[in-house]
N, C-alpha and C positions, 0 to 999 in steps of 0.2 A: 696410522690413519692417513690415507691418501687425500691430498687436498690439491685441487687444480688451482694454479695461479694464473690461469688465462682469464682475461676479462671478457665479458659478453660484448663489450664495446671495442675490443681490439686485442692484439697479442699481449703477452706478458711483458712487463717492463724489463728492459735489459740493463742490469747493473754490471759494472766491471767484476771480473772473476774474483778479485781480492775481497770483495764485499759479500759475496754469497756463492753458493754452488747450487745447481739445480739437480734434482733427482728426476730422471726421465723414465717414462713408461716404455713399453715395447714399441708403441707406435710413434714415439718421439715427443708425446705430450709431456709438458712439465707437470709432475705430480706434486712436488713440494719444493720449496726454496729454503735452503738452510743459510741463515744470515748470522753473522757474528753478533753477539749480544749488544756490543757498542754501536751497532747500526740499526738497532730496533728502538730502544727506549733509553733516555738518559734523564738525569736530574741535575739542574744547575740553579743555585740560589738566585741568579739573575733572571731566570725565566720562571714566571708564575710562582715565585717564592720557593722554588725547589720541588714543586710538584712534578712527578714523573711525566714526561711528554715523549711523543714519538720524535725521533731524531730528525732534525731539519725543519721542525714545526714548533708551534706553540700549542699543539693539540694534546690535552691531557689524556693519558691512558684511560682514566676513569670515564671519559666520554664514550669510548668504545664499550666498556662494561655497561654503562647506562643504556646505550642503544640496544645491546643484546638482551639485557634484563627486561627492557621495555617491549621486547618482542620484535624489534626491528632486525633487519638482516645486515650482513656485512656490506652488501651493495648499498643499502640506505646510508650506512656510515660513510662509505667512500664517496658517495654523491654529496654528502654534507661537508666532508673534509677532504677535498681533492688533493691536498698537500701530503696526505698519508698514503703510502703505496699499499697495494694489495699484499705484497710480499711482507711488509712490516706488520700488517695486521695478522696474517697467518703465522708468521714467525713468533710474534708476541703470544698468540694463543697456544702455540706449541710449547714455548718456554714456560708459560704459566701452567700448562698441563703437566709438564715434566716436574716442575717444582712441587705441585700439589701431590703427585704420585710419590715423589721422593720423600715428602713430609709424612705421608701416612704409611709408607712401606717400611 
């Protein structure tokens, strides 16, 4: 699945190469960003009692799921939680998708 990581509000966020690599289309657009799992989500007993949160924030992953289940868009989520990057959101969704497919395959 090709997912654009470009924001309607500006260019894609630039992370150091060690944290991610970008997959680019023929015209140079970033189609997807591959991040290391430890740069997407983590759990720490000192942060929200160990609830999984997006790295660098106190935003629970469940907040994204709740937004999407409620019919909101990723844009809505990012506007409400500006500390979470677009790359983190799409990397999380990609990892969740892979985990689900691996579980049922």
